[in-house]
BAFI-3210 file (N, C-alpha, C; in Angstrom, 3 decimals, decimal comma, padded with zeros to 6 digits):
// residues 200
n [1|2|3|4|5|6|7|8|9|10|11|12|13|14|15|16|17|18|19|20|21|22|23|24|25|26|27|28|29|30|31|32|33|34|35|36|37|38|39|40|41|42|43|44|45|46|47|48|49|50|51|52|53|54|55|56|57|58|59|60|61|62|63|64|65|66|67|68|69|70|71|72|73|74|75|76|77|78|79|80|81|82|83|84|85|86|87|88|89|90|91|92|93|94|95|96|97|98|99|100|101|102|103|104|105|106|107|108|109|110|111|112|113|114|115|116|117|118|119|120|121|122|123|124|125|126|127|128|129|130|131|132|133|134|135|136|137|138|139|140|141|142|143|144|145|146|147|148|149|150|151|152|153|154|155|156|157|158|159|160|161|162|163|164|165|166|167|168|169|170|171|172|173|174|175|176|177|178|179|180|181|182|183|184|185|186|187|188|189|190|191|192|193|194|195|196|197|198|199|200]
n.u [-039,083|-038,512|-037,656|-036,346|-038,056|-040,707|-038,898|-039,281|-041,903|-041,146|-040,943|-043,340|-042,889|-043,565|-047,143|-046,881|-044,513|-045,048|-046,918|-045,338|-043,740|-045,015|-046,492|-043,957|-043,404|-045,361|-045,068|-042,528|-042,771|-044,021|-043,038|-040,515|-041,601|-041,783|-039,490|-038,947|-040,662|-040,825|-039,757|-041,912|-043,640|-041,481|-040,632|-043,284|-043,469|-041,477|-041,910|-044,479|-043,985|-045,167|-045,848|-047,423|-046,863|-044,516|-044,455|-045,876|-043,843|-041,489|-043,049|-043,846|-041,201|-040,441|-042,331|-041,509|-038,752|-039,416|-040,781|-038,762|-036,837|-038,311|-037,970|-035,127|-034,551|-035,403|-034,697|-035,223|-036,820|-039,208|-040,022|-042,280|-041,504|-040,709|-042,963|-044,699|-043,172|-042,914|-045,841|-046,129|-044,746|-045,926|-048,227|-047,609|-046,499|-048,835|-050,435|-048,606|-048,336|-051,228|-051,704|-049,666|-050,605|-053,187|-052,515|-050,714|-051,927|-054,427|-052,508|-051,595|-053,792|-054,613|-054,561|-052,420|-049,210|-049,325|-047,800|-047,563|-048,039|-046,661|-044,452|-042,590|-044,081|-047,683|-048,928|-050,171|-053,744|-055,495|-053,743|-051,707|-050,832|-049,783|-051,859|-052,545|-052,887|-055,987|-056,594|-058,956|-062,360|-065,095|-067,385|-066,452|-064,818|-062,794|-059,426|-059,298|-056,915|-054,900|-055,242|-056,632|-059,745|-060,893|-061,820|-062,216|-063,457|-065,835|-066,392|-067,281|-064,801|-063,804|-064,482|-064,071|-066,140|-067,548|-066,566|-068,208|-069,417|-069,474|-072,223|-072,520|-073,174|-075,301|-075,122|-076,255|-075,537|-075,061|-075,607|-073,918|-071,470|-072,468|-071,549|-069,200|-068,426|-069,140|-067,340|-065,043|-065,181|-065,077|-062,917|-060,891|-062,018|-060,900|-058,500|-057,689|-058,389|-056,143|-054,088|-054,633|-054,473|-051,894|-050,562|-050,864]
n.v [103,090|104,183|106,557|110,311|111,547|114,604|117,710|119,598|122,094|126,170|127,839|130,355|133,989|136,227|137,407|140,465|141,043|139,772|141,723|143,989|143,351|142,401|144,879|146,438|145,095|145,860|148,734|149,008|148,800|151,023|153,129|152,871|153,988|151,999|150,635|148,779|146,552|143,789|142,966|142,559|140,091|138,263|138,232|136,879|134,461|132,979|132,593|131,438|129,126|128,281|127,337|129,084|131,269|131,964|131,625|133,978|135,872|135,724|136,435|139,341|140,374|140,002|141,916|144,139|144,895|145,579|147,476|149,160|149,804|151,182|153,390|153,837|153,733|156,748|159,816|162,006|163,848|164,765|162,902|160,523|157,953|158,109|158,312|156,518|154,228|155,431|155,498|152,339|150,824|152,660|151,506|148,441|148,581|149,212|146,906|144,931|145,304|145,028|142,857|141,360|141,667|140,933|138,017|137,223|137,972|135,853|133,685|133,706|133,936|131,106|127,647|127,737|125,408|123,939|123,836|120,602|117,920|115,620|116,340|119,141|120,615|120,350|117,030|115,402|115,622|113,093|111,741|110,106|109,198|105,814|102,886|100,916|097,941|096,834|098,838|099,542|101,350|100,846|101,730|104,687|106,451|107,455|109,590|113,127|115,016|117,556|120,814|120,098|118,625|115,580|113,113|110,178|110,817|110,768|107,672|105,091|103,245|100,112|096,959|093,742|091,621|090,942|088,041|085,555|084,605|082,136|079,975|079,554|076,540|076,697|075,819|075,124|076,467|075,235|072,107|071,600|072,069|070,374|068,166|067,949|067,861|065,375|064,172|064,564|063,169|060,709|060,417|060,876|058,497|056,112|056,841|056,505|053,906|052,844|054,020|052,412|049,918|049,766|049,947|047,271]
n.w [004,441|006,763|006,714|006,125|006,317|005,997|007,300|010,471|010,268|009,978|012,591|012,742|012,672|015,520|016,470|016,381|015,439|012,998|011,749|011,509|009,544|007,657|007,170|006,295|003,987|002,159|002,350|001,214|-002,224|-002,784|-001,375|-003,198|-005,320|-007,254|-008,000|-006,019|-005,944|-006,397|-004,054|-002,297|-003,698|-003,881|-001,328|-000,254|-001,873|-000,552|002,116|001,859|-000,062|-002,454|-005,605|-007,608|-006,661|-006,420|-009,622|-010,005|-009,246|-010,599|-013,195|-012,245|-011,643|-014,666|-015,963|-014,355|-015,570|-017,947|-018,356|-016,686|-018,790|-020,715|-018,881|-019,207|-021,569|-022,204|-023,370|-022,349|-019,435|-020,398|-022,170|-024,126|-023,746|-021,020|-019,182|-019,776|-018,713|-016,262|-014,957|-015,863|-013,231|-011,009|-011,658|-011,164|-008,892|-006,916|-007,684|-007,099|-004,363|-002,822|-003,914|-002,559|-000,032|000,435|-000,274|001,791|004,440|003,758|003,971|006,695|008,102|008,072|010,166|011,940|012,733|016,240|019,832|020,716|023,469|022,222|021,254|019,249|017,771|016,695|015,373|012,224|011,898|013,939|014,668|017,649|020,729|021,217|021,201|024,135|024,979|027,097|027,929|027,368|027,552|027,705|025,085|024,927|022,596|019,825|020,585|020,070|018,553|018,495|016,605|014,387|012,549|013,650|011,747|012,218|014,924|015,513|015,628|016,935|019,197|018,538|021,087|022,596|022,983|026,322|028,667|028,785|031,941|033,586|035,061|039,107|040,587|043,041|046,347|049,484|052,247|055,069|054,817|053,296|055,396|057,091|055,455|055,197|058,065|058,987|056,763|057,960|060,626|059,875|058,804|061,123|062,938|061,179|061,550|064,125|064,371|062,533|064,493|066,579|065,875|065,453|067,943|068,563]
ca.u [-039,641|-038,107|-036,741|-036,101|-039,568|-040,345|-038,114|-040,426|-042,001|-040,305|-041,891|-043,865|-043,384|-044,647|-048,236|-046,451|-043,281|-045,596|-047,280|-044,175|-042,695|-045,877|-046,346|-042,756|-043,343|-045,708|-044,535|-041,338|-043,159|-044,777|-042,126|-039,331|-041,926|-042,283|-038,321|-038,778|-041,813|-040,740|-039,695|-042,865|-043,801|-040,441|-041,392|-044,389|-042,994|-040,146|-042,583|-045,872|-043,722|-045,842|-045,137|-047,943|-046,264|-043,327|-044,466|-045,920|-042,907|-040,905|-043,811|-043,603|-040,007|-040,131|-042,839|-040,375|-038,002|-040,160|-041,203|-037,221|-036,178|-038,538|-037,329|-033,653|-034,192|-036,022|-033,713|-034,611|-037,852|-040,703|-040,770|-043,456|-041,504|-040,294|-044,151|-045,188|-042,593|-043,125|-046,901|-046,386|-043,721|-046,833|-049,206|-047,171|-045,985|-050,074|-051,044|-047,789|-048,547|-052,620|-051,242|-048,875|-051,504|-054,251|-052,066|-050,282|-053,119|-054,730|-051,386|-051,506|-055,349|-054,538|-054,098|-050,547|-048,602|-049,528|-047,194|-048,398|-046,931|-046,198|-043,500|-042,734|-045,257|-048,643|-049,029|-051,272|-054,952|-056,163|-052,336|-052,163|-049,752|-050,335|-052,868|-052,687|-053,689|-056,430|-057,047|-060,152|-062,961|-066,563|-068,412|-065,470|-065,089|-061,722|-059,601|-059,153|-055,257|-054,521|-055,955|-057,410|-060,624|-060,505|-062,803|-062,773|-063,865|-067,486|-066,512|-066,745|-063,361|-064,106|-064,038|-063,918|-067,196|-067,162|-066,253|-069,618|-069,472|-070,347|-073,380|-072,121|-074,087|-075,410|-075,130|-076,191|-074,074|-075,874|-075,752|-072,358|-070,976|-072,477|-071,289|-067,726|-067,718|-068,900|-066,376|-064,068|-065,757|-065,056|-060,917|-060,657|-062,173|-059,910|-056,802|-058,006|-057,846|-054,968|-053,227|-054,787|-053,940|-050,528|-050,208|-050,649]
ca.v [102,855|104,954|107,674|111,052|112,515|116,527|118,376|120,652|123,747|126,760|128,734|131,725|135,140|136,355|138,390|142,026|140,635|139,759|142,777|144,883|142,644|142,484|146,744|146,602|144,665|146,626|150,093|149,094|149,055|152,228|154,153|153,312|154,047|150,479|149,743|147,436|146,127|142,703|142,017|142,002|138,978|137,489|137,443|136,123|133,179|132,443|132,125|130,076|128,127|127,806|127,282|129,789|132,674|131,743|131,829|135,581|136,862|135,719|137,180|140,536|140,850|140,493|143,375|145,631|144,875|145,976|149,305|149,969|149,620|152,289|154,912|153,920|154,520|157,595|160,479|163,299|163,604|164,751|162,194|159,443|156,344|158,357|158,421|154,677|153,702|155,389|154,939|151,002|150,955|152,899|150,234|147,023|148,856|149,240|145,421|143,701|145,728|144,665|141,071|140,893|141,781|139,654|136,832|136,950|137,866|134,808|132,296|133,758|133,093|129,247|127,246|127,264|124,407|124,499|123,048|119,488|116,854|114,769|116,867|120,557|120,705|119,386|116,527|115,462|115,360|111,935|110,473|110,016|107,878|104,274|102,187|100,314|096,848|096,275|100,500|100,488|101,761|100,311|103,124|105,566|107,520|107,716|110,671|114,038|115,271|118,708|122,034|119,377|118,025|113,897|112,401|109,095|111,382|109,764|106,402|104,187|102,174|098,396|096,298|092,498|091,061|090,500|087,190|084,459|084,140|080,340|080,162|079,325|076,167|076,818|074,806|075,491|076,428|074,378|070,780|071,801|072,314|068,855|067,097|068,212|067,206|064,291|063,603|064,740|062,280|059,573|060,596|060,856|057,327|055,833|057,544|056,199|052,824|052,715|054,114|051,278|048,557|049,739|049,606|046,381]
ca.w [005,020|007,788|005,759|007,318|005,813|005,954|008,380|010,700|009,786|010,484|012,861|012,103|013,715|016,467|015,762|016,097|014,122|011,302|011,121|011,171|008,444|006,253|006,977|005,956|002,593|002,003|002,117|000,335|-003,218|-002,805|-001,192|-003,780|-006,585|-007,938|-008,218|-005,512|-005,976|-006,757|-002,797|-001,724|-004,054|-003,104|000,441|000,176|-002,989|-000,001|003,096|001,234|-000,981|-003,540|-007,113|-008,383|-006,435|-007,410|-011,600|-010,148|-008,818|-011,542|-014,330|-012,222|-012,488|-016,181|-016,184|-014,230|-016,210|-019,469|-017,811|-016,079|-019,796|-021,248|-018,243|-019,316|-023,125|-022,537|-023,403|-020,857|-018,538|-020,945|-023,650|-023,781|-022,841|-019,293|-018,884|-019,752|-017,766|-014,542|-014,925|-015,504|-012,376|-010,248|-011,424|-010,716|-007,047|-006,413|-007,927|-006,448|-002,844|-002,814|-003,584|-001,345|001,255|000,560|000,091|003,257|005,180|003,645|004,127|008,074|008,869|007,672|010,993|012,368|014,080|017,717|020,428|021,758|024,377|021,957|020,120|019,354|016,412|016,594|014,452|011,675|012,415|014,009|015,194|019,375|021,497|020,834|022,020|025,019|024,954|027,994|028,267|026,435|028,118|026,902|025,044|024,444|021,105|019,513|020,926|019,200|019,073|017,357|016,049|013,628|013,015|013,188|011,152|013,193|016,234|016,176|015,531|018,459|019,320|018,740|021,668|022,744|023,963|027,454|028,508|029,355|033,641|034,002|036,622|039,682|041,253|044,605|047,482|050,856|053,736|056,330|054,350|052,895|056,529|057,507|054,357|055,552|059,457|058,637|056,406|059,297|061,425|059,167|058,656|062,512|063,262|060,628|062,135|065,463|064,177|062,349|065,480|067,545|065,215|065,723|069,061|069,330]
c.u [-039,990|-037,468|-036,691|-037,256|-039,289|-039,721|-039,681|-040,559|-041,284|-041,339|-042,383|-043,643|-044,133|-045,990|-047,505|-045,359|-043,891|-045,804|-046,773|-043,578|-044,109|-046,135|-045,099|-042,969|-044,263|-045,576|-043,676|-041,605|-043,489|-044,014|-041,131|-039,924|-041,982|-041,057|-038,244|-039,643|-041,916|-040,588|-040,702|-043,650|-042,806|-040,457|-042,131|-043,995|-042,305|-040,809|-043,815|-045,607|-044,169|-045,340|-045,886|-047,672|-044,820|-042,947|-045,001|-044,603|-041,764|-041,556|-043,462|-042,356|-039,824|-040,825|-042,027|-039,543|-037,905|-040,244|-040,000|-036,950|-036,878|-038,159|-035,786|-033,757|-034,847|-034,829|-033,685|-036,684|-038,983|-040,687|-041,461|-043,053|-041,109|-041,885|-044,879|-044,199|-042,805|-044,793|-047,461|-045,554|-045,000|-047,510|-048,746|-046,704|-047,658|-050,403|-050,113|-048,340|-049,751|-052,375|-051,069|-049,738|-052,244|-053,363|-051,165|-050,859|-053,999|-053,993|-051,638|-052,832|-055,425|-054,157|-052,886|-050,738|-049,140|-048,512|-048,290|-047,796|-046,412|-044,536|-043,464|-044,203|-046,422|-048,690|-050,102|-052,861|-055,042|-054,592|-052,392|-051,115|-050,596|-051,546|-052,558|-053,276|-054,484|-056,933|-058,222|-061,250|-064,598|-067,221|-067,641|-065,375|-063,209|-061,110|-059,430|-057,576|-055,393|-055,450|-057,387|-058,383|-060,507|-061,951|-063,108|-063,314|-065,379|-067,876|-065,971|-065,494|-064,075|-063,762|-064,327|-065,378|-066,965|-067,509|-067,568|-068,959|-070,229|-070,802|-072,537|-073,434|-074,155|-076,198|-075,108|-075,805|-074,211|-075,589|-074,330|-071,618|-071,009|-072,145|-069,450|-067,372|-067,957|-068,223|-064,796|-064,335|-065,242|-063,363|-060,412|-060,793|-061,014|-058,871|-057,148|-057,570|-056,899|-053,893|-053,289|-054,449|-052,460|-049,750|-050,086|-050,163]
c.v [104,187|105,999|109,097|111,892|113,910|116,931|119,321|122,270|124,750|127,653|130,219|132,822|135,267|137,191|139,833|141,795|140,199|140,607|143,730|144,434|142,797|144,164|147,086|146,574|145,469|147,912|149,735|149,718|150,220|152,920|154,326|153,438|153,149|150,150|148,756|146,849|144,353|142,200|141,650|140,534|137,557|137,144|136,357|134,259|132,275|131,794|131,162|129,423|127,474|128,417|128,816|131,330|132,509|132,483|133,304|136,682|136,836|136,738|139,256|141,225|141,069|141,989|144,491|145,815|145,590|147,009|150,193|150,177|150,960|153,551|154,717|154,318|156,051|158,835|161,691|163,243|163,751|163,736|160,909|158,377|156,679|158,034|157,292|154,182|154,085|155,149|153,057|150,596|151,230|151,757|149,254|147,519|148,784|147,786|145,182|144,109|144,797|143,046|140,328|140,897|140,938|137,946|136,409|137,130|136,784|133,592|132,641|133,011|131,421|128,680|126,863|125,703|124,366|123,362|121,484|118,843|115,794|115,000|118,432|120,710|119,730|118,353|116,006|114,688|113,193|110,760|111,198|109,490|106,748|103,381|100,863|099,153|096,913|097,769|100,460|100,683|101,549|101,787|104,314|105,751|107,207|109,297|111,651|114,654|116,405|119,430|120,939|118,547|116,504|113,375|110,917|109,731|110,600|108,539|105,662|102,768|100,577|097,938|094,811|092,490|090,836|088,968|086,255|084,240|082,747|080,570|079,415|078,119|076,524|075,872|075,213|075,325|075,130|072,914|070,727|071,589|070,763|067,727|067,248|067,718|066,014|063,444|063,556|063,363|060,832|059,331|060,047|059,544|056,510|055,912|056,800|053,914|052,072|053,034|053,029|050,158|048,411|049,478|048,377|045,161]
c.w [006,067|007,317|006,847|006,971|006,246|007,731|008,861|010,443|010,044|011,140|012,693|013,095|014,325|016,082|015,956|014,844|012,771|011,034|011,016|010,048|006,957|006,111|005,976|004,181|001,828|001,181|000,867|-000,877|-003,461|-002,585|-002,301|-004,947|-007,331|-007,868|-007,268|-005,014|-006,147|-005,451|-002,086|-002,468|-003,651|-001,684|000,367|-000,901|-001,283|001,196|002,704|000,393|-002,095|-004,841|-007,820|-007,416|-006,982|-009,090|-011,124|-009,959|-009,937|-012,748|-013,851|-012,365|-013,816|-016,755|-015,445|-015,043|-017,773|-019,230|-017,551|-017,901|-020,739|-020,318|-018,910|-020,752|-023,425|-022,726|-022,700|-020,299|-019,430|-022,043|-023,000|-023,251|-021,405|-018,779|-018,780|-018,498|-016,009|-014,565|-014,810|-014,317|-011,405|-010,157|-010,749|-009,453|-006,527|-006,527|-006,896|-004,445|-002,331|-002,813|-002,578|-000,202|001,434|000,633|001,356|004,151|005,091|004,262|006,042|008,591|009,259|009,606|011,231|013,441|015,548|018,645|021,089|022,721|023,774|020,636|020,243|018,756|016,616|015,502|013,598|012,232|012,913|014,908|016,960|019,424|021,101|021,625|023,054|025,348|026,494|028,784|028,019|027,648|027,108|026,624|024,495|023,135|021,411|020,064|019,836|019,992|017,910|016,949|015,349|013,699|012,906|012,695|011,844|014,689|016,864|015,998|016,633|018,221|019,790|020,441|022,102|023,397|025,245|027,558|029,282|031,115|033,397|035,236|037,741|040,453|042,871|045,253|048,524|051,639|054,502|056,104|054,252|054,179|056,940|057,135|055,164|057,236|059,680|057,723|057,543|059,920|061,123|058,995|059,981|062,637|062,260|061,069|063,382|065,220|063,471|063,747|066,900|067,149|065,488|066,703|069,750|068,458]
res [m|h|g|p|g|y|g|p|p|q|p|r|p|s|g|a|g|a|i|v|l|r|v|l|f|a|l|l|p|l|l|s|i|g|m|l|s|w|t|a|l|l|r|l|a|i|v|t|r|r|g|v|h|w|a|l|f|w|a|q|l|c|v|f|v|f|f|f|t|f|i|v|a|a|p|d|e|n|d|w|r|m|d|v|g|m|i|g|l|l|a|l|a|v|a|s|t|a|f|f|l|y|a|d|i|r|h|a|a|q|a|p|f|v|v|s|p|f|g|q|y|g|g|p|a|g|y|g|p|p|h|i|p|g|t|h|i|p|g|a|t|a|p|q|f|g|p|y|a|n|p|y|a|d|t|p|v|p|s|a|p|p|a|p|v|p|p|q|p|h|i|p|a|a|p|r|i|e|q|v|r|a|e|l|d|e|l|s|q|y|l|r|k|g|t|e|g|g|a|r]
***
């Protein structure tokens, strides 16, 4: 029930660092004439951690080995196998660069975790500090925490109906004072009688 759960996500590089890495991994397949075309998809699979990207990386690595064997098997530079291998590697470099740029930019455009007052990274939508009884304001709605939409934001927070106040009987001030004065007079006469009787 209270297991360790997921670890905090790794912080993404800053804007300038992410652009430099993106340009480096996009140029690497083209500058190496397809020999390092697998590096772009490997980085993409590591960053996104998606099974589809891992499958594409392994498929692209197999295609790279297939075309590279054509180049190795060619006896000289003028053989048709050298041409097929180089055309295949160049096509693989262009395709992997294009897909890397598309997927990496799309992944970076997703909403990143933000720093929140409840920890280093913002939690899931709708979670915030615990409710403290007696702090409800009638008519208030559920608060919004984090950069995500809260599906309960428009739902009014339920509150207990106010306790009915019993009506106070209306007693005129003057008769009440007169009644208290009369009771005090009776009490003082009783005390006088008691002290006079005790003195005799």
